N, C-alpha and C positions, 0 to 999 in steps of 0.2 A: 175168546178171540185174542189174537196176538196184535198188540198195538205198538207201532214203532213211530216215535216222534223225533224228527230231525230239527233240532233247535240250536243254532250256533250260540246264542245268548241264553245261558242257563246258570242258576246259582252254582257256585258262590258268587258269580257275577251279579252286580246289582243293576240299577236303573230300570226304566219302565218296561222294557221288553221282556223281562224274565218272569213276571207274574203270570202272564197268560199261559205259557207252556207248562208252568208248575200246576196251574189250575186244571189244564187238560190232562196231564199225567195223573194227578191225584184223583180226578173224577173217574177215569177208566180203571185205575187200580182199585178204587172203592167199589166198582161194579163187579170185581172179580176177574177182570181181564189181565192178561200177562203183558205188562207195560215195560218197554225199553225206551230210554231217551238217549239219542245219539247227539253228543255235543262236542265241543272242541277241547283239546287239552289246554293247560294254562296259557293265558295270553297277557300282554300288557294292557291294562284296563284301568279306568279312572275310579271305579266304585265297586265295592263288594258288599254282599248282604248275607251274612251267616244266619240271620234270623229267618230269612226266606228259605235258605237251604235246609234249616231244621224243620220246616213245614212240609218238606217232600215226604210223601207216603213211603215208609220203609220197604214196601213191596215194589216200588219203582226201581228198576235197574238202570243205572246211568253208565253209559259207555263213552269214554273220551277218545275221539279220533284225532290223529295227527293232522297237521295243516302246514302249508308253506305260505300262508298269508302274512302280511307285514306285522300285524299285532302278535301273531305267534312267534315270528322271528325276533321281534323286539323283546319278547319275554326272555329270550336267551342272550340277547345283545342289548341290555338296557342302556349302555353308554353310547350307543349309536343312535343318532337322531333319525326320526321317522323320515325326514326329507332325504337323508342320505340313503336310507333303505329303499326309498322309492326312486332312486336314481336321479334325484334333484327335482322330482315332480312335487307339486303341491296336491292337497286333497281335492281341490277343484278340478285339476286335470287328470286325477287318477281314474275317475269314472269312465272316461273315454278311452283309457289305455288298458284297463283291466276289466273286460266285460264278463258278466254284468256288474261286478263290483270287486272291491279289493279282497273279498273272502273267497274268491274262486279257488284258492289253494286248499280250501276245506273240502271241496266236493269229492275228490278221489278217495280220501280217507273215509269220509262218511259213507260213500257209496259201497265201499268194500265191507264195512260193518253191516250195513243194511242187507246186502245180498247174503251174507252169512246167516242173518237172522230170519230170512224168508225160508219157510219150509214148504215143500211140495205137499199139496193135499190139505194144508192148514190155512184157514182164513186169516188174512193179515190186513189190518188197516194201517196204511202209511200216511202220516201227517207231516208235512213240511211247512214250516212257518217262517215268514220273512218280515222284516229284514234280517239278514242279507238275502237278496234275491237269489244268490247262488244256491241257497238251500233247496229251491225248487228244481234246480238241475238234478239233484239227487232223485227227486220224484220222477222226472222225465226219464231218467236212466234205469230206474228200478221198478216202475209200475207196469212193466210189460207182462209180468206173469199173470195168468188168469186167476190166481189165488189172491192177488193184491188189489185192494181198492185204495185209491190215492185221494187224500184231502189236501188241497193247497190253501193255506191260510195266509191272508195278507193283513199284517198289523198296520202297515202303511201302504199307500197306493204304489209308491216307489220312493223310499227314503223321505216320506212326508210330502214330496212334490212329484208331479207326474214323471219327470226324468231329471237326473242330475246334470246332464250335459245338454248344451244347446246345439251340439253337432248333429246335423241331419242324418248322417250315416248311423251314429249311435242310436238316435231315436228310431230309425227304421229297424235296427236290430232289436231294440227293446220292444217295439210293437210286435215283431215277429215272435219273440220269446213269450210275451204275454199270450199271444194267440195259441201257441203250442201248449202252454200250461193249461189254459182254460179248455182247450180242445181235449187234452188227454186226461185231466183230472176228473174223478167221478163227482166231486163236489168242491166248490170254491167258496171259502168264507172270508169275510172282511169286517174289520172293526168299524167301518164307516158305511152308512147306507148309501152315500154318494159313490163310494168306490164300488160297492156291489152293483148299484144301478148302472154306472158307467161301463163296467165290464160286461154286464148282461146285455146292454143295448149295443155296444160296439161289436161284440162277438156273438150276438144272437144266441145267448146262452142263459136266458132267465131261469130255465129249469134246473140249472146246477149252481146258481149263485144264492148265497145266504148271508144276510146281515147278522153277524155274531159279535155284539159289542163286548168290550172289556167289562168286567163286572166288579162286584165287591163281595166280601165274605161277611155274613151277618155276625159271625163269631168276633169280628174286630170291634163290634159295637155293643157287646154284651154288658160291659161294666159301665157304671156312671162316669160322666166326664165333667170336669170343672172348667169354667171359662177364665181365660186370661184377658182381662179388661184392656181394651185399646190395641190389641194385636190384629193387624190386617195380614192375612196369610196369602202367599202365592207359592205355587208348588211345581215340581218337575224341573227338567233341564231348562235353564234360562239361556235361550239362544236367540238368533235372529228371527225365528218363527213366532216368538211370543209377542213381539211388538211392545217391548218393555218401555221404550222411550215415551210412547204415547201414554201408557198407564202412569208412568212416573210424573209426567207433566200434569196430568189431570189430578193426581193425588197431591202434587205440589200446589196446585190451584186451590184444592180443598183446604189445605193447611193454611194458606194465606187468608182465605175468607172465613176460616173458623179458627182463629188464633188460640182459642181456649182448648181446642181438641188435642188431647195428649195420646199419641198413637205411635206404634212401631210397625213398619212394613217389613215383615219377616219372610224371607225366601228360604224354602227347604228343597234342596235338590242340587244337581250338578250345575256349577256356574260355568257357562261356556259363551260368554258375551264380552267381546272386546269393547273398550270405551265406556264401561259401566260407571267409572268415576266421573267422567264428563257428563253422562246422563244424569247422575244423581246431583252433581253440582248445578247443572242447568235447571233442575227442578227444585233446587234448594231442599233436598231430602238427605243430604250426606249424613247427618246425625240421626236420621230416623230409619235407616235401612240396615238390616242385618241379614246375612246369608250364613246359614248353618252348614251348608254343604249337604251331601247326600246322607240321609238317615236310613237305618234299617226299616223295613216295612212297618212293623208294629209301632215304632216310634213316630214315623211319619203320619200314620193314621191317628195316633193319639194327639199329635200337634194339630192336625186338621180339626179335630173335635174340640180342642181347647180355644181356638182362635175366636175373637169376637165376630169377625166376618172374614170370608174367604173370597178370593178373586180368581177367576179363570180367564185367560186372555190369549188372543192370537193376533198376528200381524195383519194389517191391511196392505202392506207393501209387497208381500209375497203371496203366492197362491196357496192359501191355507183352507180353501173351500172344502177339501176332502177330510180335513183333520178333525178327529174327535179326541181330545186329550185323554190319556189313559186314566188320569185321576178323577175324571168327571163324575163317575158313579160313586166314588167314595166321598167326594165333595157334596154331592146331592144327598147321600144317605146320612151324612154327619149333621150335628145339631146347628152349627152356625149358619146364618144366612149367606147366600152366595150372590156375588155380582159377576155377571158375564160381560166381558168386553170382547165381543166376537164380531167379525165382519158380517154384513148381510150376505146371505147365501151360504154361509159356513154350515157344515153338516151338524156340528154340535149345537149351534144356535137354533137351527131348524128343529132339532129334537126338543130343546127347551121351549120353543114357541108352540110346538105341537102338544106337549104334555101339560104346559102351564103349571109347573110345580110351584107350590107355595113357598114363600121365603126366598124367591129368586128374582133378582132384578137384571134386566138387560140394559146396559148403558152404551149409548152411541156418541156421547159428547161429555165434556167436562162437567157441564151443569147437571146432567143425569147421574153421573158418577158421584158428584158431591152430595146430591140429594139422597142417593142410596147409602152412601157411607154415613151420612149424618143419622139416618134412621137406623141403620144396622148397629152403629156404635152406641146408640141409646137403648140399652138392654131393657129399660123400663117400658119400652113400647112392645115388648113381648115378641120380638122377631125370632128368638131362638126356639128351636125344638118344634117348629111348625110341621116338620116333615116326619112321617112315621114309616116304619118298615113296610107297611102294607102298600104304600105308594110305589115302592121300588122293588117289590118282590120279584117281578119279572126280570130284573137286572142283577139278581143275586146269582153267584157263579153256579150253584147247583141247579137252579132252574134254567139258566141259559144253556148249560151243557146237557141237561136232560132233553131239551128241545133239539139240540144237535144230535144226540143219540137217536131220538125218534126219526130224525131225517135220515140218519145213516142206516137205520134199520132196513129200509127198502133197497139200500145200495150194497150192503155187505152180506145179505142173505143169499 
Protein backbone atom coordinates (compact mmCIF):
# COMPACT_ATOMS: atom_id res chain seq x y z
CA UNK A 1 0.00 0.00 0.00
CA UNK A 2 1.10 3.55 -0.67
CA UNK A 3 0.94 5.73 2.45
CA UNK A 4 1.03 9.53 2.20
CA UNK A 5 1.45 11.45 5.47
CA UNK A 6 0.88 15.20 5.42
CA UNK A 7 2.68 16.68 8.43
CA UNK A 8 3.67 20.34 8.49
CA UNK A 9 5.77 19.71 11.61
CA UNK A 10 8.38 17.04 10.91
CA UNK A 11 12.10 16.63 11.72
CA UNK A 12 14.50 18.32 11.67
CA UNK A 13 11.89 20.48 13.44
CA UNK A 14 11.63 19.62 17.11
CA UNK A 15 9.03 20.02 19.90
CA UNK A 16 6.23 17.63 20.79
CA UNK A 17 4.33 17.51 17.51
CA UNK A 18 7.02 15.75 15.46
CA UNK A 19 7.30 12.42 17.34
CA UNK A 20 3.85 11.15 16.30
CA UNK A 21 4.26 11.54 12.50
CA UNK A 22 7.71 9.95 12.76
CA UNK A 23 6.21 6.96 14.59
CA UNK A 24 3.48 6.67 11.95
CA UNK A 25 5.93 6.86 9.05
CA UNK A 26 8.34 4.34 10.57
CA UNK A 27 5.58 1.88 11.43
CA UNK A 28 4.14 1.74 7.91
CA UNK A 29 7.59 1.64 6.33
CA UNK A 30 8.48 -1.25 8.64
CA UNK A 31 5.44 -3.15 7.35
CA UNK A 32 6.75 -2.84 3.82
CA UNK A 33 4.40 -0.07 2.69
CA UNK A 34 5.67 2.66 0.39
CA UNK A 35 5.69 5.73 2.62
CA UNK A 36 5.94 9.41 1.66
CA UNK A 37 5.87 12.29 4.15
CA UNK A 38 4.83 15.65 2.74
CA UNK A 39 6.15 18.41 4.96
CA UNK A 40 7.11 22.05 4.62
CA UNK A 41 10.36 23.49 3.33
CA UNK A 42 12.59 25.21 5.95
CA UNK A 43 10.78 27.66 8.21
CA UNK A 44 11.67 29.99 11.09
CA UNK A 45 11.31 27.75 14.13
CA UNK A 46 12.42 27.74 17.78
CA UNK A 47 13.72 24.15 18.14
CA UNK A 48 15.34 21.46 16.00
CA UNK A 49 15.95 17.78 16.70
CA UNK A 50 18.59 16.08 14.57
CA UNK A 51 18.41 12.98 16.79
CA UNK A 52 14.73 12.52 15.94
CA UNK A 53 15.53 13.07 12.27
CA UNK A 54 18.15 10.31 12.47
CA UNK A 55 15.44 7.91 13.72
CA UNK A 56 13.40 8.21 10.51
CA UNK A 57 13.38 4.90 8.66
CA UNK A 58 15.56 5.29 5.53
CA UNK A 59 12.73 3.82 3.47
CA UNK A 60 10.55 6.85 4.29
CA UNK A 61 10.63 9.39 1.45
CA UNK A 62 10.28 12.97 2.68
CA UNK A 63 9.09 15.59 0.20
CA UNK A 64 9.22 19.27 1.15
CA UNK A 65 6.49 21.49 -0.25
CA UNK A 66 6.66 25.23 -0.64
CA UNK A 67 4.48 27.51 1.46
CA UNK A 68 3.54 31.16 1.79
CA UNK A 69 2.82 31.03 5.53
CA UNK A 70 4.52 33.56 7.87
CA UNK A 71 7.01 31.06 9.32
CA UNK A 72 8.20 30.11 5.83
CA UNK A 73 8.47 33.74 4.75
CA UNK A 74 10.34 34.66 7.90
CA UNK A 75 12.91 31.99 7.09
CA UNK A 76 13.88 34.10 4.09
CA UNK A 77 13.41 37.44 5.84
CA UNK A 78 14.76 36.82 9.35
CA UNK A 79 15.33 40.50 10.02
CA UNK A 80 11.65 41.33 9.50
CA UNK A 81 9.53 41.01 12.64
CA UNK A 82 6.64 38.56 12.67
CA UNK A 83 4.27 41.40 13.56
CA UNK A 84 5.32 43.30 10.43
CA UNK A 85 4.89 40.17 8.32
CA UNK A 86 1.38 39.84 9.69
CA UNK A 87 0.53 43.40 8.76
CA UNK A 88 0.58 44.61 12.35
CA UNK A 89 -1.58 41.76 13.62
CA UNK A 90 -0.71 39.81 16.75
CA UNK A 91 -0.88 36.02 17.08
CA UNK A 92 -4.14 36.37 19.00
CA UNK A 93 -5.86 38.12 16.09
CA UNK A 94 -4.25 35.97 13.42
CA UNK A 95 -6.62 33.03 13.89
CA UNK A 96 -9.69 34.98 12.82
CA UNK A 97 -7.97 36.63 9.86
CA UNK A 98 -6.32 33.55 8.32
CA UNK A 99 -8.75 30.66 8.41
CA UNK A 100 -8.31 28.05 9.69
CA UNK A 101 -4.81 29.12 10.81
CA UNK A 102 -1.61 30.85 9.71
CA UNK A 103 -0.40 27.74 7.82
CA UNK A 104 -3.06 28.06 5.12
CA UNK A 105 -0.23 28.97 2.72
CA UNK A 106 1.05 25.37 2.99
CA UNK A 107 -2.11 23.79 1.56
CA UNK A 108 -1.65 24.41 -2.17
CA UNK A 109 1.93 23.18 -2.27
CA UNK A 110 1.13 20.07 -0.23
CA UNK A 111 -1.97 19.32 -2.29
CA UNK A 112 0.00 19.42 -5.54
CA UNK A 113 2.55 16.95 -4.15
CA UNK A 114 -0.15 14.60 -2.87
CA UNK A 115 -2.05 14.59 -6.16
CA UNK A 116 1.11 13.69 -8.05
CA UNK A 117 1.69 10.75 -5.70
CA UNK A 118 -1.84 9.31 -6.05
CA UNK A 119 -1.85 6.61 -8.72
CA UNK A 120 -4.98 5.35 -10.38
CA UNK A 121 -5.69 1.72 -9.56
CA UNK A 122 -3.30 1.71 -6.58
CA UNK A 123 -4.56 1.72 -2.98
CA UNK A 124 -3.47 4.85 -1.14
CA UNK A 125 -3.80 5.70 2.53
CA UNK A 126 -3.70 9.47 3.06
CA UNK A 127 -2.98 10.64 6.62
CA UNK A 128 -3.25 14.30 7.54
CA UNK A 129 -2.22 15.28 11.06
CA UNK A 130 -2.97 18.51 12.90
CA UNK A 131 -2.03 21.03 14.14
CA UNK A 132 -2.07 22.94 11.92
CA UNK A 133 -5.71 22.41 10.99
CA UNK A 134 -4.77 23.52 7.50
CA UNK A 135 -3.29 20.06 6.93
CA UNK A 136 -6.79 18.58 6.87
CA UNK A 137 -7.72 20.84 3.95
CA UNK A 138 -5.28 18.76 1.92
CA UNK A 139 -7.31 15.69 2.85
CA UNK A 140 -10.60 17.35 1.94
CA UNK A 141 -9.23 18.28 -1.48
CA UNK A 142 -7.37 15.03 -2.25
CA UNK A 143 -9.52 12.23 -0.83
CA UNK A 144 -12.09 12.29 -3.62
CA UNK A 145 -10.47 9.47 -5.60
CA UNK A 146 -12.01 6.04 -5.04
CA UNK A 147 -8.47 4.69 -4.59
CA UNK A 148 -7.77 6.95 -1.59
CA UNK A 149 -8.75 6.35 2.03
CA UNK A 150 -8.26 9.34 4.30
CA UNK A 151 -7.29 9.25 7.98
CA UNK A 152 -7.62 12.62 9.75
CA UNK A 153 -5.44 12.68 12.88
CA UNK A 154 -5.95 15.26 15.66
CA UNK A 155 -3.01 15.78 17.99
CA UNK A 156 -5.01 18.62 19.57
CA UNK A 157 -8.73 19.33 19.45
CA UNK A 158 -7.80 22.67 17.86
CA UNK A 159 -4.49 24.15 19.05
CA UNK A 160 -5.09 22.63 22.52
CA UNK A 161 -8.31 24.59 22.96
CA UNK A 162 -11.64 24.17 21.17
CA UNK A 163 -11.06 27.30 19.08
CA UNK A 164 -8.49 30.05 19.13
CA UNK A 165 -10.92 32.87 18.47
CA UNK A 166 -13.95 34.05 20.40
CA UNK A 167 -15.45 35.48 17.23
CA UNK A 168 -18.84 33.79 16.56
CA UNK A 169 -18.36 33.75 12.79
CA UNK A 170 -14.94 32.15 13.15
CA UNK A 171 -16.40 29.50 15.45
CA UNK A 172 -19.23 28.81 13.01
CA UNK A 173 -16.72 28.29 10.21
CA UNK A 174 -14.60 26.09 12.46
CA UNK A 175 -17.56 23.89 13.37
CA UNK A 176 -18.46 23.55 9.71
CA UNK A 177 -14.88 22.60 8.81
CA UNK A 178 -14.83 19.96 11.55
CA UNK A 179 -18.12 18.58 10.25
CA UNK A 180 -16.74 18.29 6.73
CA UNK A 181 -13.54 16.60 7.92
CA UNK A 182 -15.35 14.03 10.04
CA UNK A 183 -17.96 13.42 7.35
CA UNK A 184 -15.41 12.88 4.57
CA UNK A 185 -12.61 11.03 6.38
CA UNK A 186 -12.71 7.24 6.49
CA UNK A 187 -11.25 7.28 10.02
CA UNK A 188 -10.58 10.04 12.57
CA UNK A 189 -8.00 9.54 15.32
CA UNK A 190 -7.30 11.71 18.35
CA UNK A 191 -4.66 11.75 21.07
CA UNK A 192 -7.30 12.42 23.73
CA UNK A 193 -10.30 10.20 24.51
CA UNK A 194 -12.32 13.35 25.22
CA UNK A 195 -11.58 14.72 21.78
CA UNK A 196 -12.63 11.44 20.17
CA UNK A 197 -15.76 11.25 22.32
CA UNK A 198 -16.75 14.86 21.66
CA UNK A 199 -16.33 14.51 17.91
CA UNK A 200 -18.23 11.21 17.88
CA UNK A 201 -21.18 12.60 19.85
CA UNK A 202 -21.38 15.96 18.14
CA UNK A 203 -21.20 14.54 14.63
CA UNK A 204 -22.89 11.17 15.20
CA UNK A 205 -19.76 9.40 14.01
CA UNK A 206 -18.78 6.91 16.72
CA UNK A 207 -18.02 4.29 14.07
CA UNK A 208 -15.19 6.30 12.55
CA UNK A 209 -13.57 7.79 15.70
CA UNK A 210 -10.58 6.16 17.40
CA UNK A 211 -8.62 7.17 20.49
CA UNK A 212 -4.97 6.82 19.44
CA UNK A 213 -2.75 8.18 22.22
CA UNK A 214 0.82 9.27 21.83
CA UNK A 215 3.07 6.47 22.98
CA UNK A 216 6.63 5.62 23.90
CA UNK A 217 9.39 3.49 22.43
CA UNK A 218 10.62 0.64 24.63
CA UNK A 219 14.06 1.03 23.03
CA UNK A 220 14.43 4.33 24.91
CA UNK A 221 14.35 2.40 28.20
CA UNK A 222 16.67 -0.49 27.36
CA UNK A 223 19.77 0.69 29.25
CA UNK A 224 20.03 1.18 33.05
CA UNK A 225 19.51 4.69 34.42
CA UNK A 226 21.01 6.46 37.43
CA UNK A 227 19.12 8.86 39.70
CA UNK A 228 19.97 12.54 40.16
CA UNK A 229 19.12 13.08 43.82
CA UNK A 230 16.90 16.07 44.51
CA UNK A 231 15.89 16.82 40.90
CA UNK A 232 12.21 17.57 40.33
CA UNK A 233 11.54 17.41 36.61
CA UNK A 234 8.91 19.21 34.55
CA UNK A 235 8.83 18.79 30.77
CA UNK A 236 7.47 20.12 27.51
CA UNK A 237 6.71 23.63 26.34
CA UNK A 238 6.23 25.81 29.40
CA UNK A 239 3.36 28.12 28.49
CA UNK A 240 0.05 29.43 29.83
CA UNK A 241 -1.62 26.01 29.52
CA UNK A 242 0.69 24.40 32.10
CA UNK A 243 -0.46 26.42 35.10
CA UNK A 244 3.12 26.86 36.24
CA UNK A 245 2.34 29.64 38.73
CA UNK A 246 0.20 27.28 40.80
CA UNK A 247 2.85 24.55 40.72
CA UNK A 248 5.61 27.01 41.64
CA UNK A 249 3.62 28.36 44.60
CA UNK A 250 2.98 24.86 45.92
CA UNK A 251 6.61 23.83 45.53
CA UNK A 252 7.65 27.06 47.22
CA UNK A 253 5.38 26.14 50.11
CA UNK A 254 7.01 22.72 50.30
CA UNK A 255 10.45 24.35 50.45
CA UNK A 256 9.38 26.61 53.33
CA UNK A 257 7.94 23.78 55.41
CA UNK A 258 10.84 21.43 54.61
CA UNK A 259 13.84 23.70 55.00
CA UNK A 260 16.28 20.79 54.92
CA UNK A 261 15.03 19.60 51.51
CA UNK A 262 17.72 20.19 48.90
CA UNK A 263 16.19 20.15 45.44
CA UNK A 264 16.29 21.68 41.97
CA UNK A 265 13.18 22.25 39.84
CA UNK A 266 14.44 21.46 36.34
CA UNK A 267 12.45 22.32 33.25
CA UNK A 268 13.31 20.67 29.93
CA UNK A 269 11.55 22.05 26.87
CA UNK A 270 10.75 25.25 25.04
CA UNK A 271 10.22 28.19 27.41
CA UNK A 272 7.28 30.30 26.23
CA UNK A 273 5.98 31.88 29.42
CA UNK A 274 6.07 35.61 30.07
CA UNK A 275 6.59 36.80 33.63
CA UNK A 276 8.39 33.67 34.75
CA UNK A 277 10.88 35.68 36.83
CA UNK A 278 8.00 37.23 38.78
CA UNK A 279 6.45 33.79 39.28
CA UNK A 280 9.71 32.36 40.62
CA UNK A 281 10.34 35.36 42.84
CA UNK A 282 6.82 35.16 44.24
CA UNK A 283 7.28 31.49 45.07
CA UNK A 284 10.83 32.10 46.39
CA UNK A 285 12.22 29.57 43.91
CA UNK A 286 14.56 31.84 41.96
CA UNK A 287 17.69 29.93 42.95
CA UNK A 288 16.09 26.53 42.63
CA UNK A 289 14.77 26.70 39.04
CA UNK A 290 16.70 25.70 35.92
CA UNK A 291 15.48 25.58 32.34
CA UNK A 292 17.69 23.72 29.89
CA UNK A 293 15.60 24.63 26.86
CA UNK A 294 14.62 22.04 24.29
CA UNK A 295 16.72 18.86 24.26
CA UNK A 296 16.85 16.22 21.50
CA UNK A 297 14.49 13.34 22.18
CA UNK A 298 17.03 10.79 23.53
CA UNK A 299 18.49 13.36 25.92
CA UNK A 300 15.04 14.39 27.14
CA UNK A 301 14.04 10.78 27.84
CA UNK A 302 17.35 10.18 29.64
CA UNK A 303 16.68 13.24 31.82
CA UNK A 304 13.17 12.01 32.61
CA UNK A 305 14.63 8.72 33.80
CA UNK A 306 17.32 10.36 35.98
CA UNK A 307 15.04 12.70 37.93
CA UNK A 308 14.18 11.91 41.52
CA UNK A 309 10.55 12.74 40.76
CA UNK A 310 8.66 14.14 37.77
CA UNK A 311 5.65 16.46 37.56
CA UNK A 312 2.99 16.72 34.86
CA UNK A 313 0.75 19.78 35.15
CA UNK A 314 -2.01 21.67 33.35
CA UNK A 315 -3.81 24.93 34.05
CA UNK A 316 -7.16 25.30 35.82
CA UNK A 317 -7.63 28.80 34.41
CA UNK A 318 -7.90 27.67 30.79
CA UNK A 319 -9.88 24.88 29.18
CA UNK A 320 -7.39 22.01 29.29
CA UNK A 321 -10.02 19.30 29.71
CA UNK A 322 -9.14 17.72 26.35
CA UNK A 323 -5.36 17.86 26.74
CA UNK A 324 -3.22 14.76 27.26
CA UNK A 325 0.43 15.93 27.47
CA UNK A 326 2.50 14.16 24.82
CA UNK A 327 5.21 13.24 27.36
CA UNK A 328 2.73 11.48 29.66
CA UNK A 329 3.51 7.98 28.41
CA UNK A 330 7.28 8.38 28.71
CA UNK A 331 6.81 9.87 32.18
CA UNK A 332 4.75 6.83 33.16
CA UNK A 333 7.13 4.31 31.64
CA UNK A 334 10.19 5.89 33.30
CA UNK A 335 11.50 4.84 36.71
CA UNK A 336 10.87 8.00 38.81
CA UNK A 337 7.57 8.52 40.61
CA UNK A 338 5.15 10.93 38.96
CA UNK A 339 3.06 13.71 40.51
CA UNK A 340 0.08 14.88 38.46
CA UNK A 341 -1.27 18.39 39.02
CA UNK A 342 -4.22 18.15 36.64
CA UNK A 343 -7.70 19.71 36.86
CA UNK A 344 -10.63 17.48 37.69
CA UNK A 345 -12.26 16.37 34.45
CA UNK A 346 -9.03 16.59 32.46
CA UNK A 347 -8.56 13.69 30.03
CA UNK A 348 -5.05 12.80 31.25
CA UNK A 349 -6.20 12.80 34.87
CA UNK A 350 -9.09 10.51 34.02
CA UNK A 351 -6.66 8.10 32.35
CA UNK A 352 -4.53 8.03 35.51
CA UNK A 353 -7.61 7.58 37.72
CA UNK A 354 -8.86 4.72 35.55
CA UNK A 355 -5.60 2.76 35.42
CA UNK A 356 -4.38 3.48 38.96
CA UNK A 357 -0.75 3.16 37.93
CA UNK A 358 1.63 2.58 40.89
CA UNK A 359 4.07 5.31 41.82
CA UNK A 360 1.68 8.04 40.67
CA UNK A 361 0.21 10.75 42.93
CA UNK A 362 -2.59 13.15 41.97
CA UNK A 363 -2.25 16.44 43.88
CA UNK A 364 -5.12 18.93 44.14
CA UNK A 365 -3.60 21.32 46.66
CA UNK A 366 -0.30 22.38 48.19
CA UNK A 367 -0.65 19.96 51.11
CA UNK A 368 -1.07 16.96 48.80
CA UNK A 369 1.82 18.08 46.61
CA UNK A 370 4.10 18.55 49.63
CA UNK A 371 3.27 15.07 50.91
CA UNK A 372 3.93 13.53 47.50
CA UNK A 373 7.21 15.41 47.07
CA UNK A 374 8.41 14.43 50.53
CA UNK A 375 7.74 10.75 49.85
CA UNK A 376 9.13 10.83 46.31
CA UNK A 377 12.37 12.58 47.25
CA UNK A 378 12.98 10.01 49.99
CA UNK A 379 14.35 7.24 47.77
CA UNK A 380 14.72 4.99 50.83
CA UNK A 381 10.95 4.49 50.70
CA UNK A 382 11.43 2.60 47.45
CA UNK A 383 9.19 4.70 45.25
CA UNK A 384 11.44 4.35 42.19
CA UNK A 385 10.97 1.61 39.65
CA UNK A 386 7.51 0.51 40.76
CA UNK A 387 6.31 0.50 37.18
CA UNK A 388 7.29 -2.23 34.73
CA UNK A 389 7.05 -2.44 30.96
CA UNK A 390 4.12 -4.87 31.23
CA UNK A 391 1.90 -2.18 32.73
CA UNK A 392 2.36 0.05 29.70
CA UNK A 393 2.67 -2.44 26.86
CA UNK A 394 -0.56 -1.26 25.26
CA UNK A 395 0.87 2.30 25.03
CA UNK A 396 4.10 1.32 23.29
CA UNK A 397 4.16 2.76 19.78
CA UNK A 398 4.34 -0.57 17.95
CA UNK A 399 1.31 -1.95 19.79
CA UNK A 400 -0.68 1.27 19.41
CA UNK A 401 -0.07 1.41 15.67
CA UNK A 402 -0.71 -2.30 15.19
CA UNK A 403 -4.22 -1.68 16.55
CA UNK A 404 -4.54 1.25 14.14
CA UNK A 405 -3.49 -0.99 11.24
CA UNK A 406 -6.09 -3.57 12.28
CA UNK A 407 -8.75 -0.87 12.27
CA UNK A 408 -7.56 0.38 8.88
CA UNK A 409 -7.67 -3.13 7.47
CA UNK A 410 -11.41 -3.01 7.00
CA UNK A 411 -11.20 0.44 5.43
CA UNK A 412 -8.38 0.12 2.92
CA UNK A 413 -9.25 -3.29 1.48
